[in-house]
N, C-alpha and C positions, 0 to 999 in steps of 0.2 A: 441296831441290835436286833430288832423285831425280823428285817428282812433276813439278816445273817440264820436266826434260829429257824425260820421258816426254811429257808435253804437246807440245813441240817435236819429238820424233818422229813423234808421230801427225799434226801439223799437215804437216809435209813428206810424209809418206807418205802422206795422203788429195789433198795437192795438188798431188802428180806424177804420179798414177794415173788415168788416165779410167775410168770407170764406165760401164759399157754398160748398155743394155737389152734387147738382142738377146738371145732364148732359145731355146735348142734343146732340143726331146725328146728325150731319151734312153731308147730302151726299154730291157729286160731281156736281148733279145737281144745288145743292141752290148754291154752290160757286160760278158755272161760271153763276149765275144771279147777280155778284157784279163786282163792277169796280178792282179788289182788286187782286195784284199779287197773282198765286196758290205758297204756301211756303213763303210769304211774314210776313209781320207784324201784320197782320191781319188775318192768316190762321196758328194760334199756338193753340195748346190743352187749356190752361187755358181760352179763348174768350169763348170757346164753353160750358164751366161750368158757364157762367155768370148766375148770379140769383140776380137780382136787376141791379144798374147802374154801380156797379162798380166791376171790375175782378181784381185779382193779381195772377203773375204767375212768369215763368222764366225758367232758365237752369244753370246747373252747369256741368263743367269738369274737371276731376281729370285724370293725366296720368303718365306714368312712362315712362323714357327715358335712351336709351344707347347708345352711339354713338362712333367712332370710325374714323380717319381721317388719311389718309397715315400709317395705323399699330399702331398709337398711340391712345391708348384707354381713355376715359373721366370717363368712370366707369357709375353704375348707380345711377339714382336720379330718384326722386318722383316729382312732378308738379302739384299745383292746378293752372290750367290753367285760370278758369273763371270762375264767380258766376255772374250769370247777373238776376235782376229782372224787371219784366213786368209789369206796373200798366197799366188800361184802364177802362176808363171811358165812358159810353154812356149816355152823356149830355142828348140829345132829339134823338128821329129819324133821326134827319139829323145834329146832331153836337156831334163828338166824339171826344178824347182826347186819344192817346197813348204814353207811354213813356218806355224806356229802361236804367236802370242804369246800368252800367256795373264794374265789381270788376276782375280785373288780378293780378295774383299772389300776392293773400290774399288783401291787401291793397297796392301796389306796385302801381298800378294804378287805378284812378276810373274816368271814363268817364260817362257823361250824353248822350249815344249815340242819342237818340231818344226823342221828346219831342214836339209833335206835335200837332195841331187842325186841322180836315178834317170838311168841312161843304159842305154837301150832297145837291146837285140840284136835279141832275136826273145822272142815271146810265152813259150817254155819257160826264157830264161833271159834275166837284165838284172842289172843293178850297180847297189847303193845305198849311197851314203855321207852320213855327219852325224849334226847331232843327229836319234834314230828313236826310233819308239815299237817297244819289246822285244816281240817276238808269244808273251808267254806269257797264254794266255787269251784268248780273242776280245773280251772287254770292253774290253781294254788299248788296242786297236788301233781299236775301233769304238765309244767311249764317249762322242760329245758328247750334252749333256744333252737336246737335241729331240728324239733318237730314241726316246727312254723315256717310259714312261707312268707310272713312279713318281718321286719328286724325289730320295730317297736312293740312290746308289750301293750294288751289291750290298756285302756283307761281306767274302765270300771275295775279292772282285775289289779291295778294298780294304787290307784287314789281313793279307792274307796273300800275294797277287800286290799289288805296290804301286803300283796304277794312281792317276794315270798313271805309268807307269815310262818315264823317257825316256831315253837312254843314247848316247853315243857311238860311232858305229861304222861297219863296212862289211860288206856282204857280198852275195848273191844274192837274187832271187823271181823267181817265173815260175810258169805255168799251164799244164796237161799236159791231154790230152783222152782218156781210152783210148776212150771211144765218141763217137759225135756230141751225144749228151744227157747225159755227165757230166763234170764238169769236177774237176781236183785243183789244189789250189796250195799252195805252199810258200813259204816266209822262212827264210832261215840267215843268222845274222849271228855276227862278233866285236865285242864291244864290252867298253866298261871295267867296266863289273860293279859290285857294290854293295860297299859299305865295311863299315869296322868297326863302325860305329853300329848292325849287325844286333842286338852282344849288348851291352848295356848303354848302348845310345846315348839310349834313350827315360828309363832310370831304370824301368821297369816290366817288367823282364824281356826274353826274347826279341821283337823287333818287327822285321820286314823292312822297312816303309818307312823306319825310321830309319835304313837303309844307304845311302839315296839321297841324294848328296851334291853340294855345288856344286863340287866340286874335281874330281868324275869327270869333269866336262866340258872340263877342262884335261888329266889326265892319270890312268891306272890307279893306285890307291892300291898296288898292290903288283905292278905288272910282268909280271901275267900277265892277260890278259885273259879274260873269261866268253864261253861260247858259248849262243845262244839260237835257237830255232826252232820252227816251226810246220807242220804238214803237213793240211790240211783238204779235203773232199770236197764239193762241190755236186752231189748225186745227181740222177737225172732226176724223181724226185719231187717235187724241190725242199728247198728248207733247206738249212743249214749242220753238217757236224760234225768237229769240231776235236781234233788232239793237239798239245801243246805242252810247250816245257822250257825252263829256263835254269839254266846252271849253271856254279859259278867259286868261286874262292877270294876270301875277303870281308875277312882280316885282312891287317894290316901284319906281314907275315912275314918280310920284308924292311928293313932299314934301311943306308944308304951301303953297298949290296951284299952285306952281311953277312947270315945267317940269324941272327933273333931269337926265331923262334917256329914252329910245327908249321904247315904251310899247313892252313887249315880250310876247308873247302868248304861251299857251300850250294845245293842243289839243288830245284828248284821243275819240278813236273809238274802239268800241267792237261788238263783235257777239256772241250770246250764243245759246245753243240748248238743251233740255234735252227731253227726249223720255222713257217711259216704256211700255214694253210689257209682259204682262204675268210675267215671272220670271226673265226678263232682263231689266237692268236699264242701260241706256246710256246719259251722260250729258258731255257737253264739252262748254269751252269759248276760243276766241281769241282776241287780242287787240293791236291796234297798236298806238303809243305815239308821237308826234311831237314836240320838244319844241325849243322853238326860244332863241338859246345861242349866247352870245359874241363871237365874232368871235377869238378873242384874246385867248377864251377856249376850240376851237375845238379841236377835238380827245381826250382830257383830259374829259373835259363832253360832255356826249352823245347827239345829237340833235333827234336822234330820238331810239325808243325801240318797241321790239315788242316780242308776246309771247304766248303760247296757253297751254291748258291742254284738255286731254282726257280720259274719265273716264266709264270704263264698269264695272256694276256689276251684277252676276248672283246668286238667291238664290234659293241655291239646297237643302235646307230642309225648309221645311213650315209646320210643324204638332208638335203637343206638345209634347213637352222636359222636363223632371225634372221637372214635376207638373206644368210645364208653358203651357198653353192652348194655347197662342198665338205666342209660340216661331220661330222665323226665324235664318237661318243660312246663311250668303251670302258671297261668295269672289267676291272679286274688286280687279281690276288692273289700274293704272293711270300713263300717260305717262304728264309731266311738262317739257316745253321748255319756258327759256327766253334770250333775248338778251337787256343787259341794255345800249350799245355802238353801233350801228349797221354801219357799214360802215369798210373801211380798213386804215391803215396808210398809209398817203401820200409819205413816205420817203422810204419804204419799199413793199407796198402794200399787209402787211400780214394783217389778220383779227384783228381788235383791241383786241377781246377778252369782259371779262367782261359780259359771258356768263353761263348759267347754265342747265346743263340737267338731269334729276330726271327720277327714275322708281320706281312705290312704289306697292305693292303686300300685300295684307292684307285680315283678316276676321272678320266678322261683327256678333255677336250673339246678336239679338233682344229678351228678355224676353215679353217684349212688342213695340208695334211699337213707342213708346215715349222714348226708351231706349235702347241705343246702347254700346254693349262693345265689344271693338275694338282691333284687334291686327296688326301691321302695319310692313312692312318692307322696307325702302327706300334705292337707292343705287344713288348716287349724284354724278356727274361730272361737276367741276366748273372750270372755266376757267378765271384768275384774269385778272386785267388791262393791263397785260403784255403779257397776252395769256397763262400763266404757269398753266398746269392742275392739280387739285386736285382731289383727290378721298376720297368720305366718304361713311360711311352708317351710318342709325340711326333704331333700334330697338324701337319700340312703344306699349306699352300696356295701355290700358285706359277705363273707361267709362265717358258719356256724357248722360244726363236724363232731359227732361223737367220737372217741376213741376207745 
């Protein structure tokens, strides 16, 4: 029944919206005169094809996977990972609406990832309200698969920062220009925040992604909104440097107006950087999380988590190939590290474990800038909660494209 409803919705959506073929060339200088994040939800190809006040677009991602863990192979399989639909409306020069509907693994998961309204007052100050992408780390607000040359998302941006983190809230965003060549952007929102699933919700220890809940789109679980924000600079030499945070109470400390538990706070802080110089692209992100965990759960449930990733790509071929005039070929490598329970055991002094190191290398062929055909090889070193080491590899081949 759910699939039939989704099908009807999509038919109605596509039949009532006129898709136009006119395309505008938007230069970087034009983009820099807006308060929006480069690579974010307003920097997508379909918007630049807008003819009228409505545009529709999206992206699709399909992959194949081969995995082996400690010599045991899981074989080859194929995966329809994502099919996302964007809908954008320029209601007026000052009011914009954008939304994103995500389908994962066919219709196994259907999520309204974004549905927000922007009211634009001035480049320096604007209002945003609705289901928004919390600006914790750059990846969470600029995570579209076709933008990246490695198939799997960074560990720190999915296991510590629970990308994609969509929350209901309201706040302000804008851009300032301290000089004609430098831009500073900011986002600051009050949101419903994460829920009590952070501790014990997954059955595997402290897991921040388990704190996401469908109920949070209706109401805050404790009536105490979280605060999240990001400050970023686009300096004159290019690239972007960002600092961000997300903090709030996650547990159900109230019931029917009565206090039933202590307020337990979860605070995330992140640093991100991205820089392009000719044929080289560097991007990275680091995050640390502090979780107020009941004393009785110490060591079993981590009260501190940390991680990072660093990625370098080199485009060594940039010329027409196979009758494709815009084709490029890029070699990319990435290092990932996460520790989901930072510390040592009081009884033995040994590291608690619950950490992962990953090294990935890959090739990305782009017949156009909006399409990436990717081959990735990843080697993982996983220490479980008892610090036992498991090694695994993953070979992936796939395609991701905007439409």
